[in-house]
N, C-alpha and C positions, 0 to 999 in steps of 0.2 A: 952787655947786662939781658940776660932776658923778661920779659915784661915780668910783673912781681903774680899775673893770671894765672902763668903759664904753669906757674912754681904751683899754685894753689891746684892746678887739676894736677898736677902731675904726683902731688902728692893727697892727690882724692881730698881736699877739704872742702870744709862750707864755709861757703863765704859771711858768716859771722865775723864782727871783730875778735870776738874771745878767740876765735880760732886762729885769724890770720896773723894772731899777737904770739901765737904759739907754737908758732912755724919757725923752719932755720934752713932756707935754702939754700945754708952753707954746706948743709950734709947729706947734699944731694951733690953728686960731682957733674961739673960742666959738662963731658961729654954725654953722659945721661940725659940733662936738661936738654940737649941737642938736638941728638938721636927723637928725646920725646919731640920737640918740635916742629921738624920735618916729617914725624907720622902723624901730627895736626893736618902738616900742609897737607901730603899727600888725602890726607882723609873727604880734608879741603873740593881738594882737586879731585871729590872720586875716586882716588886711585885705592880700591876698598883691596887687592890681592898682593901690593905692595905696601900700606898700611898694616894690609896681615902681618907680611916677613916682617918688617919690622917692632912691628907691637908683642908680637909672639918670642920676640926675641930680649923685651924691653922684658916682659913678664918675667922670663926662664932668668932670667941675671940680677931681677928687682924682683922677687912677686911681694914686696913687702909694700910695695907702690900702688895708689889703690887707683890713681891715674890711668894707667896703661891699662889693669886689669880694665873698666868700666870704657875707655875706646876700642878695647881687643874686641870686648859684647857689644857694641856698636856698629864697628865692622863684622864682625862676626851675621847680626843681623841682618846686616845689608847685603850679603852675601847668601841668605839665607838659611842662618845654617842656629835654628834656634839652642838647638842642648846644649853646640859649645858656646852659646852667649848667654846661657843659664849661670852656668858655670864659671866663665868667666865673671858678671856680674856679681855674682855669689862670691868670688876669690876678693872681689875688693873692696866689698862689704864687707869680708871676714878681717880686710886687711886695714878700713880706714868705718869705723860702723855709724860714726858721724859723719856720715859722706853723704849727703840725700842727692844726689845724683844719680849716685849706683841703683839707689831703691826703687829709686823714680824712673829709669830704664827699664827696670827688673818688669816693676810694675808695666810701664809699655807691650815687655814681650808677651805676659803674662794678659793682656786685652788683648796682645792685638792675635794669641793662638786659642782664644777661648776660655782660659782660664782668669773665669771675673772674680773669684771669692779669693784668690787668691792673687790677685790684683788689689781690691781693693783690701785686704791683708797686707802687702811689701807699702802700697801708700801708708794704713796705717803706724807704719814704723818709720816710715821719715815721718811723719809728723810729730814722734816721739822723741827722737835724734833732734830736730829744726820744724820745732814748728809754725812755724815763719817764711818759711821756704812757698814761694809763690809755685816755683812750680809742680809744686804735688799740690796746692791747691788747687791749680790749673789743671792737672791731672785728672784729681775725685770727682772735680765738678760734671767734665767731661763722662766717668764712667758713670757717676749718678742721673745723667740727662741722658743721655744715649743706653745705654752696657747696660744697667741695674739703676728701672726709671724710678728716680728718688726725687720728687720733684726740690723739696724743701731741704733737700742736702746736698743737690746742685748748686741753687739759688747760692747756698751757704757759698758755699769753694768757692762760687765766681767769683762774688761778693767779698771774700775778703782778698782772693785774687788778685782785686781792681785795687780793694782797700794799700795791700803791699808793693804793688806795684802804681801808681796813682794811675791806672790804662784808663784810657780813653776811646777802645779801640771801640770804629761803631759792629764792627757784630759780636762782639762780645758784649756793647749795651743791648743789643738786640734778643739775643738768648737770655739776656739776664728781663729783659720785655717779658717776651714768651713764657720764662718758667713762673712769672708774678702773674700774670693773665689765668694760667692754669691752677693753680692757687688758691683758698679761699680762703679770702681776707683772716680770717682767726689762724688757719696753722704756719699765715706768715709773722706775726709774730710769737705764737712759741718759743723756746728754748732751741734751738739743734743741736745735738749731741753728737760730733763729729764723728 
């Protein structure tokens, strides 16, 4: 039997208790799960062309599964095919609009291709479906810290990430401290509208 996280990845579901209870892994044929598991192993091994072939076969045969679309987008990104990656991430979102992973991957792609307003918008969409997704807060922190400089928003999202994950990462602490030092005390206490 495959681990539950693999089923979650295949269906492209957010890892919240409400979503987990709604998943019916028995609806996904075992051969599909096994094929998907092999694609993930190929990705972990850096076998991008092989993973591409397997994921393209999976998405063609099972277009309603968001996980293969999301991972195919990641593969396309790694292979330097941003247009194909964007299409795959969009298909993942269409397959499961409640999947913050696909939104985040699309936002990262937008950021890397210098479409910063599109990145901000798609991260906003991710927060709308999963307001407590730590990865979305992390990505927004980076976006506002480095690319669309807004120290207040960057600080808010880094702090939210830290709250959600309990992270004690020294690099994150250093970023938070640097942002706090750049901000006047009055603006730190003002309400932030993410």
